[in-house]
C-alpha positions in Angstrom: 118.5 -96.5 -88.1 121.4 -96.2 -85.7 123.0 -92.9 -84.7 126.7 -93.0 -84.1 127.8 -91.0 -81.2 131.3 -89.4 -81.3 133.8 -90.5 -78.7 134.6 -87.8 -76.1 138.0 -87.1 -77.6 136.3 -86.1 -80.9 133.7 -83.8 -79.4 134.5 -80.0 -79.4 136.0 -78.5 -76.2 133.3 -77.5 -73.7 130.6 -80.0 -75.0 131.5 -82.7 -72.4 130.2 -82.0 -68.9 132.8 -84.3 -67.3 136.4 -84.3 -67.6 138.9 -87.1 -66.6 141.9 -86.4 -64.5 144.0 -86.9 -67.6 142.0 -84.2 -69.5 142.5 -81.8 -66.7 146.3 -82.4 -66.7 146.4 -82.1 -70.4 144.6 -78.8 -70.2 146.8 -77.4 -67.5 150.0 -79.1 -69.0 150.8 -80.6 -65.6 151.9 -84.2 -64.8 149.2 -86.5 -63.4 151.3 -86.8 -60.3 150.8 -83.1 -59.7 147.0 -83.4 -60.0 147.0 -86.2 -57.4 149.3 -84.3 -55.0 146.8 -81.3 -55.3 144.0 -83.7 -54.4 145.9 -85.0 -51.3 146.4 -81.3 -50.2 142.8 -80.4 -51.1 143.7 -77.8 -53.6 142.7 -79.5 -56.7 139.4 -78.8 -58.5 136.4 -80.6 -57.0 136.0 -84.2 -58.3 133.3 -86.8 -58.2 133.8 -90.6 -58.0 131.5 -92.8 -60.2 132.4 -96.3 -59.3 136.2 -96.5 -60.0 136.1 -93.4 -62.3 137.1 -89.9 -61.0 135.5 -87.1 -62.9 135.6 -83.3 -62.7 132.7 -81.2 -63.9 133.8 -78.8 -66.5 131.9 -75.8 -65.1 133.5 -76.4 -61.6 136.9 -76.8 -63.3 136.4 -73.4 -65.1 135.5 -71.7 -61.8 138.3 -73.3 -59.9 140.7 -72.1 -62.7 139.3 -68.6 -62.5 139.9 -68.5 -58.8 143.5 -69.4 -59.2 144.4 -66.6 -61.6 147.2 -64.3 -60.3 145.8 -61.2 -58.7 142.3 -62.6 -58.4 142.0 -61.8 -54.6 143.2 -58.3 -55.1 140.8 -57.7 -58.0 138.0 -59.3 -56.0 138.6 -57.0 -53.1 138.8 -53.9 -55.3 135.3 -54.7 -56.6 134.0 -55.2 -53.1 133.1 -58.9 -53.6 
């Protein structure tokens, strides 16, 4: 008996551990060029290279996104963090 594994695109959001640059861009609604400009300036979410593939871990993307919310630093300082 063979088990068919659903492609990444058909899996529910948050199930995949790794995201492609295109998935990050789709989620942020930014052009791919912007993502690569951010990488060049070292402000993009952390990424890992697997051979020719560039992948972003979803948990790190979520942390990166939370750190870039407006007022994050002020709220963080108010809580003494």
